Structures are given as C-alpha cells and as structure tokens.
C-alpha positions as CSV (number, residue, x, y, z in Angstrom):
1,X,-19.2,34.4,-44.8
2,X,-17.3,37.6,-45.4
3,X,-15.3,35.9,-48.2
4,X,-18.5,34.8,-49.9
5,X,-20.0,38.3,-49.6
6,X,-16.9,39.8,-51.1
7,X,-16.9,37.4,-54.0
8,X,-20.5,38.1,-54.7
9,X,-19.9,41.8,-54.7
10,X,-16.9,41.4,-57.0
11,X,-18.9,39.4,-59.5
12,X,-21.8,41.8,-59.3
13,X,-19.4,44.6,-60.3
14,X,-18.1,42.6,-63.2
15,X,-21.6,41.8,-64.4
16,X,-22.6,45.5,-64.1
17,X,-19.6,46.5,-66.2
18,X,-20.5,44.0,-68.9
19,X,-24.1,45.2,-68.9
20,X,-22.9,48.7,-69.5
21,X,-20.9,47.6,-72.5
22,X,-23.9,45.8,-74.0
23,X,-26.3,48.6,-73.2
24,X,-23.8,51.1,-74.7
25,X,-23.0,49.1,-77.8
26,X,-26.1,47.4,-79.0
27,X,-28.3,50.5,-79.4
28,X,-25.6,52.1,-81.4
29,X,-25.4,49.1,-83.6
30,X,-29.2,49.0,-84.0
31,X,-29.2,52.7,-84.9
32,X,-26.5,52.1,-87.5
33,X,-28.4,49.2,-89.0
34,X,-31.6,51.2,-89.2
35,X,-29.9,53.7,-91.5
36,X,-28.0,51.0,-93.4
37,X,-30.2,51.3,-96.5
38,X,-29.3,54.9,-96.7
39,X,-25.6,54.2,-96.7
40,X,-25.1,56.5,-93.8
41,X,-22.8,54.2,-91.8
42,X,-19.1,54.1,-92.7
43,X,-16.5,51.4,-92.3
44,X,-14.2,51.2,-89.4
45,X,-10.6,51.2,-90.7
46,X,-7.9,49.2,-89.0
47,X,-5.5,52.0,-87.8
48,X,-3.2,49.7,-85.7
49,X,-3.0,46.0,-85.1
50,X,-2.4,46.2,-81.3
51,X,-2.5,48.6,-78.4
52,X,0.2,48.4,-75.7
53,X,-1.7,47.2,-72.6
54,X,-5.1,46.9,-74.2
55,X,-6.5,44.7,-77.0
56,X,-8.1,45.6,-80.3
57,X,-11.4,44.1,-81.2
58,X,-10.7,43.0,-84.7
59,X,-10.2,39.3,-85.6
60,X,-7.8,38.2,-88.3
61,X,-9.3,37.4,-91.7
62,X,-9.5,33.8,-93.0
63,X,-5.9,32.6,-93.6
64,X,-4.3,35.7,-92.2
65,X,-1.6,35.4,-89.6
66,X,-0.2,38.1,-87.3
67,X,3.0,38.0,-85.3
68,X,3.5,40.4,-82.4
69,X,6.7,40.8,-80.3
70,X,6.5,42.8,-77.1
71,X,9.0,43.9,-74.5
72,X,7.9,45.7,-71.4
73,X,9.4,46.9,-68.2
74,X,7.3,48.3,-65.4
75,X,8.2,49.3,-61.8
76,X,7.0,46.8,-59.2
77,X,5.8,44.4,-62.0
78,X,9.1,43.3,-63.7
79,X,10.4,42.9,-67.2
80,X,9.0,40.5,-69.8
81,X,9.2,39.7,-73.4
82,X,6.5,37.8,-75.3
83,X,5.6,36.4,-78.7
84,X,1.9,36.5,-79.7
85,X,0.6,34.7,-82.8
86,X,-2.9,35.1,-84.2
87,X,-4.4,33.0,-87.1
88,X,-7.8,33.6,-88.8
89,X,-9.7,30.3,-89.0
90,X,-12.6,32.2,-90.6
91,X,-13.3,35.9,-91.1
92,X,-14.9,35.9,-87.7
93,X,-13.0,33.3,-85.7
94,X,-9.4,33.4,-84.8
95,X,-7.0,31.2,-82.8
96,X,-4.2,32.8,-80.7
97,X,-1.2,31.6,-78.8
98,X,1.1,33.7,-76.5
99,X,4.4,32.7,-74.9
100,X,5.6,35.2,-72.3
101,X,9.1,35.1,-70.9
102,X,9.4,37.0,-67.7
103,X,12.2,38.4,-65.5
104,X,10.5,39.4,-62.3
105,X,12.2,40.5,-59.1
106,X,10.2,40.2,-55.8
107,X,11.1,42.5,-52.9
108,X,12.4,39.6,-50.8
109,X,14.5,38.1,-53.5
110,X,18.3,38.5,-53.7
111,X,18.5,37.3,-57.3
112,X,16.5,37.9,-60.4
113,X,15.5,34.6,-62.0
114,X,14.3,34.6,-65.6
115,X,11.9,31.9,-66.8
116,X,9.0,30.9,-69.0
117,X,5.9,31.3,-66.8
118,X,3.1,29.9,-69.0
119,X,1.6,29.4,-72.5
120,X,-1.7,31.1,-73.3
121,X,-4.0,29.7,-76.0
122,X,-7.4,30.9,-76.9
123,X,-10.1,31.7,-79.4
124,X,-11.8,35.0,-80.3
125,X,-15.1,35.4,-82.2
126,X,-16.2,38.6,-83.7
127,X,-19.9,39.0,-83.1
128,X,-20.3,42.3,-85.0
129,X,-18.0,42.9,-87.9
130,X,-16.0,46.1,-88.2
131,X,-17.6,47.1,-91.5
132,X,-19.8,49.3,-89.3
133,X,-18.9,52.0,-86.8
134,X,-19.4,49.4,-84.0
135,X,-17.5,46.1,-83.5
136,X,-18.0,43.5,-80.8
137,X,-16.0,40.3,-80.0
138,X,-16.0,37.7,-77.3
139,X,-13.5,35.0,-76.5
140,X,-11.9,32.7,-74.0
141,X,-8.3,31.6,-73.4
142,X,-6.6,29.0,-71.2
143,X,-3.4,29.9,-69.3
144,X,-1.3,26.7,-69.1
145,X,1.5,26.9,-66.4
146,X,5.0,25.7,-67.2
147,X,6.2,25.2,-63.6
148,X,4.9,23.2,-60.7
149,X,3.9,26.3,-58.7
150,X,1.6,27.6,-61.4
151,X,-2.1,27.1,-61.8
152,X,-4.4,26.5,-64.8
153,X,-6.3,29.6,-65.5
154,X,-9.3,30.6,-67.7
155,X,-9.7,34.0,-69.3
156,X,-13.1,35.0,-70.6
157,X,-13.0,38.3,-72.4
158,X,-15.3,40.8,-74.2
159,X,-14.1,43.5,-76.5
160,X,-15.8,46.3,-78.2
161,X,-14.9,49.3,-80.4
162,X,-16.8,52.4,-81.6
163,X,-15.7,55.0,-84.2
164,X,-16.4,58.7,-83.9
165,X,-15.4,60.2,-87.2
166,X,-11.6,59.5,-87.4
167,X,-11.3,58.7,-83.6
168,X,-11.6,55.1,-82.6
169,X,-12.3,54.0,-79.0
170,X,-11.7,50.3,-78.0
171,X,-12.6,48.7,-74.7
172,X,-12.0,45.3,-73.2
173,X,-13.0,43.4,-70.0
174,X,-10.9,40.4,-69.2
175,X,-11.0,38.1,-66.1
176,X,-8.4,35.5,-65.3
177,X,-9.9,32.8,-63.1
178,X,-7.7,30.5,-61.0
179,X,-8.4,28.2,-58.1
180,X,-6.5,30.3,-55.6
181,X,-7.3,33.8,-56.8
182,X,-8.8,35.7,-59.7
183,X,-7.7,38.8,-61.5
184,X,-9.7,41.4,-63.4
185,X,-8.5,43.8,-66.1
186,X,-10.4,46.5,-67.9
187,X,-9.1,48.8,-70.6
188,X,-10.3,51.8,-72.6
189,X,-8.1,52.9,-75.4
190,X,-8.3,55.6,-78.2
191,X,-6.3,55.9,-81.4
192,X,-6.4,58.8,-84.0
193,X,-4.4,59.3,-87.2
194,X,-2.4,62.5,-87.3
195,X,-0.5,62.0,-90.6
196,X,0.3,59.3,-93.0
197,X,1.7,56.3,-91.1
198,X,1.6,57.9,-87.6
199,X,-1.0,57.0,-84.9
200,X,-0.9,58.4,-81.4
201,X,-2.8,56.3,-78.7
202,X,-4.0,56.8,-75.2
203,X,-5.1,54.0,-72.8
204,X,-6.7,53.8,-69.4
205,X,-5.8,50.4,-67.9
206,X,-7.3,49.0,-64.7
207,X,-5.9,45.9,-62.9
208,X,-7.4,44.3,-59.9
209,X,-6.1,41.4,-57.9
210,X,-5.9,41.8,-54.1
211,X,-5.7,45.6,-54.6
212,X,-6.4,47.8,-57.6
213,X,-3.9,49.6,-59.8
214,X,-4.6,52.0,-62.6
215,X,-2.4,53.2,-65.5
216,X,-2.5,55.9,-68.1
217,X,-0.6,54.8,-71.2
218,X,0.2,57.3,-73.9
219,X,1.9,55.8,-77.0
220,X,2.8,56.2,-80.6
221,X,2.7,53.8,-83.6
222,X,4.4,54.1,-86.9
223,X,3.6,51.9,-89.9
224,X,6.8,50.8,-91.6
225,X,4.9,49.2,-94.5
226,X,1.3,48.5,-95.2
227,X,1.1,45.5,-92.9
228,X,3.9,46.1,-90.4
229,X,4.3,48.6,-87.6
230,X,6.4,49.5,-84.6
231,X,5.3,51.4,-81.5
232,X,6.3,52.6,-78.0
233,X,4.0,53.2,-75.0
234,X,4.7,54.7,-71.6
235,X,2.6,53.2,-68.8
236,X,2.2,55.7,-65.9
237,X,0.9,54.4,-62.6
238,X,-1.8,56.8,-61.4
239,X,-3.2,54.8,-58.5
240,X,-2.2,51.7,-56.5
241,X,1.4,51.7,-57.7
242,X,3.1,54.9,-56.6
243,X,6.0,56.4,-58.7
244,X,5.4,53.7,-61.3
245,X,6.8,54.4,-64.8
246,X,7.3,51.8,-67.5
247,X,8.0,51.3,-71.2
248,X,6.4,48.9,-73.7
249,X,7.9,48.3,-77.2
250,X,5.9,46.4,-79.8
251,X,6.3,45.3,-83.4
252,X,3.5,43.7,-85.5
253,X,3.5,41.9,-88.8
254,X,0.6,40.5,-90.8
255,X,0.8,37.9,-93.6
256,X,-1.6,36.0,-95.8
257,X,-5.3,36.5,-96.1
258,X,-6.9,38.2,-99.0
259,X,-4.2,41.0,-99.1
C-alpha cells in the first residue's frame, strides 16, 4: 500500500512538472503567432549543438548527421565515454543512437571493471520549430542492455526552449522506466554568446532514483569552425552528493543537410 502511494505521488509530481512546461510554453507560442503577421517574432539561432548534462531542443535537418563524443568523470558516479550520433530523417524527425562505455567503481569493489553497459536508440520529433522564439520537442528512446544483469528501459522525454533576446533557456524532462526501478531527470540550461565563437553555459540538473541529487554545471563552448565545437563543463554537486566535483569534455561535428 505504501509503495503504491509513493508511486502515485511520484507520477503526480511528474505530471505536474510536464503541465507547467505546457502551460509556460504554449501561451508564449500563441502570443508569438498572434504577432506573426507583423514580423515581430525573431528566429532562434543555434548557438551550440549540445549542453553538458542537458539536451538541446533542436532536431537535425533532413539529411544532416551529428557526431558527439563525450568524456565525463564525476565523484560517486564514475567515469564514462560515449559516442552519440543523430540523423535527420525529416526537418522535424530525427533518429539517434548512443553507445556509452563506463568505468564505474562501487564502494564495495576492489577492482574497477570497464565495460559497455547498454545501447540507447530513439526518435525525437520537433513539435514547434525553432524559427520562432519558442521550440518544443518530444521523443522516446529504448535502452538496450548489453549484459545479463541489465534491464530493458524506456525513456520518454519532452524538451523545450525559449529565447529572451540573445539569451536562450532550454529545459528537458526525461524518465527512464525499468521493471525494477525508474529514474527521473530534469534540466534547465542557459546559453549566451559573449564574443564570436565563445558561448558560456549554465545548467541546473536534477536526478532522482532512490534519492535526489542536484548539480550546477557551468561550462564554456568554443566553435572551431562553422559546424564543429569543443567544450568543457564542471558539474558541482549542490545536494544529495556531498563534495561532488566533476568534469565533462564534449566535441560536436555536423555534416550534410542543406549547409
């Protein structure tokens, strides 16, 4: 009975958060559309292709492919490297595959054993295009385990973004649902251009499994060329993981499309 009540409360919290996103985003979109004939709205430029612990709302264009390599090390979480590939099926629909390679040390382990944990495949559909100050996407992914102890997981997600002059704010709500347990991640990230090719970022990242953990992640991206960039982020544990400090290194490349 207690377990059922806790599950109901958890899902109520999730639905409430999703409702806030819709309530916050749709009126802004409607207001923008109302003034569309007067050309008051402006396009939302793509400052960076990825955040560090968060996701950007934009889908790849038709025929466009993006490669992302990421290496991260965080206290009490472990060290991992991953390759993430996104391909634009249409201008609104993209396919993505992610292959993480983790080196995780548990407190009761004497040795650190590296290994491939899973393969993640999914689709993302952009409901509201980013040619307005508001963008909205939704998607689902499947986490396929590569070892006998793993479980098949499903990851529904909703992502949104809003521009305020040159400042962009991106948010995402992602849940990983497995038979034994579920996890919940929510992110709020901002990016702002300071000079040509330099983009500082700041993220608030929440993670909930059995307990909750929160990070503040400042970062900095530099565009090497028009469609490639490199960045570094520093996740700082502010709650749930005491004395937590990490580093995330990312490189992104885009090819194809209409460019």
